[in-house]
N, C-alpha and C positions, 0 to 999 in steps of 0.2 A: 858916489851917491852908494847907500845903502839902504835896502829895504829887504823886507822878509821872503818875497816871491816877486821872481819876471815873469811875466806874460808876455811870450812873443805872439802878436797876432791881435787885432783888434776886430774882430770878425765876433756874430754872436757869439763862439765857445768863448772867446776870451775874455767880451766883455762879461759875460753871465758869470764867469768864475772872479773875475774882478770883484762885482758887486757880492757875489754870496760871501768872496771871503773878508772884503768893508764890512758887511753885515755882521760878522762874528770876530771883528776887531785885528783882524789879519793885513797886514801893509801890504800892497801890491804894486807895481810900476807895469806900465804896458806898452810894448814897443809893438808900432804898426810902421811899415815900411811906405805903406800907400797913403793918401790926404782920407780925409774923412767922409767926403762926395765921391771917390772912387769908390770907398768901402761901400757907400752907401747904394753905388750905382750898380753892385752887382743882384743881379734877379735870380732868384730861387724860388723854390716851392713855397708854401706855407701851410700843411697842415698838420696840425699840432697832436700829439698825445693828451691824456690826460697827465702821465706821469712830467711831461714836460710843462703843462700848465700848472701841473705843483709846482715844480723848481721858478718857473718867474714869478710864481706868487711869493714865495719863501723869500725871493731875491728883492720882493716889492715893487716889481716893475708891468706890474698885471690889469694896474687900474684901467688903460684906452684898449687893450686887446678883450677886457670884459665889458665895455660897450660897445667896441666896433665889431669885434672877431665875428663869425658866423659860424652857428651851432650846426651842427652836420650827424642825425644820426643814421646814415644809411649811405650808398652810392650806389649805382648802375654799373650794368656788366651788359655789355652792348654785342651780338654776335650772333653771326647766320640774320642780320638785319632785324632783331627784335630786342628789348631791353627788358631787363632783370635785375631789379633791386634786391641789393643785401642788405637786412635791414640790421644795423651793427646795435641800435638798442636794444632789439628784443633777443638778437643773437647772444650777447654780453651783458644778461644782467643789469641794464640800463646804460651800459659807457657811451660815449663819443668822442667827435673830434671837433677842433676847432679850424675852421680855415682863416686865417690870419697872418700876413705875407710874413716870411723873413725879414726884408727892408723894414718893415714897422718893427719887428721885436730889434732887429739892431739897433732905429733908431730910437726904441724908447730905452733900452739900455744906454748910448750913448746920450742921451740927456741924464739920467739918470746920474751916472759917473760925471759928468760936468758938472749938476746940481751940488753934489757930495765935495767938487774938486778934488778931487783924485787924479792923479797924476799920467798924463796919457804922454808921448811923443809920437806925433803922424810924421808919415815924411821922413823916418828913419833910415839913413842911408849903411851901407854897409855892415849891418847887423850878423855879430858872431856871439855865439856860445861858446865858453871856456870853462874847463876844473868842473863838468857835470861828473866825472868818473871819482870825486873828490870832495869832500867837507866844506870847500871852497869856490863854490860857480860863479861865474859872472858873466856878462854880459857886458860887451861894447858894441857902439855904434855909431856915425856922427852924423851932427842933427845943425840942420845953419852952419855946417863948414865945421863945426866943434868937433872933436875926438870926445865919446862918453862911455863912461865904464860903471856899471853898476854891479856893485857886490850883492850877495844873496844869496837866502839858504835853500832855497829851491827854483827852477825852472820850467815853467808851465810849454809847452809847444803847442799851441793852438793856432799855431802859422800855415796851416793848410797843407795839400799835396805836394807841391810845390815850394813849401817854406823849407828855412835852411835848418828846423830842428832835426826832423828827422835824417837829411844829409849828412849829417855832423855827428851822427853816429859809425860806428865801425862797420862794414859790411859783413865781417865774422860773427856781429854781437845780433843781428836784425835776420830774420825770414821774413821775407814779403811774399804774397798769396796775390793773386791778379788775373781775371778774365777779363778782353776786352772784347765788347762785342761789336759784330760788325754791321752797323748801322747808328744812328744819332737822333736826335729830339728837336724837330723845329719848332721853338716857340714863338707866337706874338704877344704883345700883351694891348689890350686893345681899351679905349674908356666907352665900351658898348654893355648891354644889360646881358648877363650870363644865359646860356641856352636854358640850361636848367638850374632849378635850387639848390642840385646836388652835382655832383663828379659824374660822369661818365666815360668807363673805360673802356678800348674799343677793341674787337679783337676783327679785324675786317683780311679779306682777301688783298685788297690794296696797301693793306700792313695798319697798326696800332695806331692810335690817337686818342686822346685824351682833352675832355672839355672842363676846363676849372675856372676858376673864378678868387678872386682880389676881396671883391666887395659885391653892394647889389648893383655897382654901375661899373665895373672893374673886370673884364676877362681877362681869364691865360689861357692860350688854346697851344695845344703841341701835335704833330704830324711825325710818325716816323719818318726817318729819308736814309737815302746813302750817305756813308762817310762821303765821299765824293764831294756832294753837291757842296753848294757855297750858300750863302745868305743872300748874294747877290743873285742867285739864280732864281730868287722867289720872289715873284711881285706880291703884294696886297691881295690882288685879284687871284693870282696862282692859286696860294695859300686856300681863301677863301671858299676856292672851286674844288681845290683836291680834299677841303674836310666835309663840304657838303656829299661830296660823294663817298665819303668813308661813313656818314652817319642814317641812321633809319630814320624814314618820313618824314615823323614827329616833329624830331629834334631839326631836319630841315627848315620846315614852315617856322618855326622859334628862334632860329638862328640869327642874330642881329650881326653885321656886319659894317666894319668903319675903319678908319687909316689906324698903321701901327702905329703904337708908342714905343716899341720898342721888338728885337726883333733878334734873334740866336739862333746859332746851333750848338748842340751841348754832345760830346760823346756821351756814350755811356759805358761804366766797367763796374767789375766787384774787385775790391783790392780791399785787403788787410796787411796791416803788417803785426808781426807778435816778436818779441814784448812788447810792452808799453811804457816803461820805467825802464831807464840807465842812470842808476846812481841816484844822481839828486833832480835829473830831467826825467819830466813827464809828459807824453805825446796825448793828444786828447781830442775828438770831432777829425777833420778831414785829415791831420796830419797823420793818422793811425789807419785811418778806413774812410773808401767811399761805396756807398751804394749807388744801384740803378736806381732811377728817381721814381719807378715806378709802384713801389710800394709805399713813398712817401715816409721813410725812415731817416734819412740822409741828418736832418737838426736835431730828431729828435734823437738819433744815437750820442751826439753832439752833446746834447743837453745831460743825458744820462752822463756821459764822460764825465762831465762836470761836475756834476751832483756826489759822485764818488772822489772825484778827485781833490773839493775843496772840502769834504767831510774830512778827507784823509790829511789834508793841508792845514785843518785848524784843528786836526790831532796833535799832528806835527809839533804846530807853532804853539799851540797853545797851551793841551792837556799834554806834550813830552811823551806822546807815545807814536810806536810806528805802525801800530797793528792794521791801519790805516793803508798808508803808503808801501806796504809790506805786500798788501794781499790785491790794489790797485789793479794793476794789469790782469790778473786772475779774474777777478770780479768783470771786468769789463768786458773783455776776451768774451767768456762766456754768454753775453748777452748780445755781442757786436755780432756771434756767428749764429745766432737764433735771427737772429733780424738781416743780415747778406744771405740767410738760405732762403727765407719770403720774400726776398729781393727778388734773386734770383730765379726762385718757382716763378713768380709773378709775370715777371721779365719773358719767360722763357712761353709762359703762357699765353701771353696777351701779344705779343709779336711774332714778324712772320720775317724767317732767316732765312737766307741766300738758298739753303742745300735742303730745305723741307722737304719742297715738290705740295702736291696737292695731297700727298698722304699723310704726311704732316698737319695740315690745315685741318683735315679731316679729325687728328688727334687731339688738336687743343680743342676743335670745337664738341667733339666726344666727352672731353673731361671736364669743358664748363658747362655741358648740358649735366654732368652726375654732378657738381657741385652746387648747383642753384636748385636741383629736387631734390638734394639730400639733405638734411639739414646739420648733419653731421659735417660736411663737407665744407657749407654756408658756415658753420660753426668757427671751420680752421680757419679759414679766410677773414671772417669780424674779427676774432680772436690775436690775430696776428696784426691785421691792418690797424685798430685799436692801441694795439701796444700791450707787451705783457705784463704783468705786475714786475715792481723793480726787486723784488726778493722771488721770482722765480726762479724754481731750481735751487735755492739756498737752503 
């Protein structure tokens, strides 16, 4: 087989890249080692910045999210038992975010790709990339017992943190930066009315909590827990009891509990790989970087990577210009490190660390008190949360 671009990974990054390339007339094949149901079964956050919404609109997959997505113009910070609203719209000249689950974004992209009749190989085994340091790269895999080879001009590594693409790069050619946090997020999804119309971020002496949502009737809640905890250690009753203990009295009154329909513990890490281009191989999304979910930047950073990469590949394939691909890594990393910094800072501010002691809690509370009473402090949170402009710093 022959195509212009092989995209490894059919998560939201790979599917979005495939859709943007299709819209621009560039041929692309997607290779994914998991099944469609498995991909859709990954439960992730879904706070979308305006930049991401614009990219989804460009890809032509924004019809359902515009109907079903929940527009949020602010969120609450809860500390010392009281809630304080960060007015995103007022602090950023009308900007906002939209709550729309990553699973739904993936579903919309899958449907668009299927409707266009584009080639995707799911459940591809033994995926390997070859020759990305040459002008003749290729990707091999096994599908239904048959060995397949796809020759291409470029390879897009959208296969996540544990994928084959970054792992195929020689160690001497890549530098990795990582911080692993000493706790995880225990998440519960339930078909219950959200406790509040906007998100509540909680700094508590018992640990961090987040009250989020997927719709007006589906809620997503998180608790900071030790990395030693197991999902089976947490019954639904134990989860709801601990969440109540971290909320303010008004939220406790409004909290509607019910059976969990999904429950999992996710570790937290900050991770960046540099550079993001190796000859004809380009990394995007979780293959190149991971952020703690506190700042809601994961999917949004991936969408920005894909925007830069799709523009670069269209330039290379259609306009025969190398300008975009030559600057891809530099442009992405400038934005990535800004988001990594915000996510690290917000995580450090809101979570209880094992070695911080009582004085650490007091420092956090004092900083939060400053941030909510300082317009410039509140604006710093708001500007980063809604997402910096695509051309920020350029």
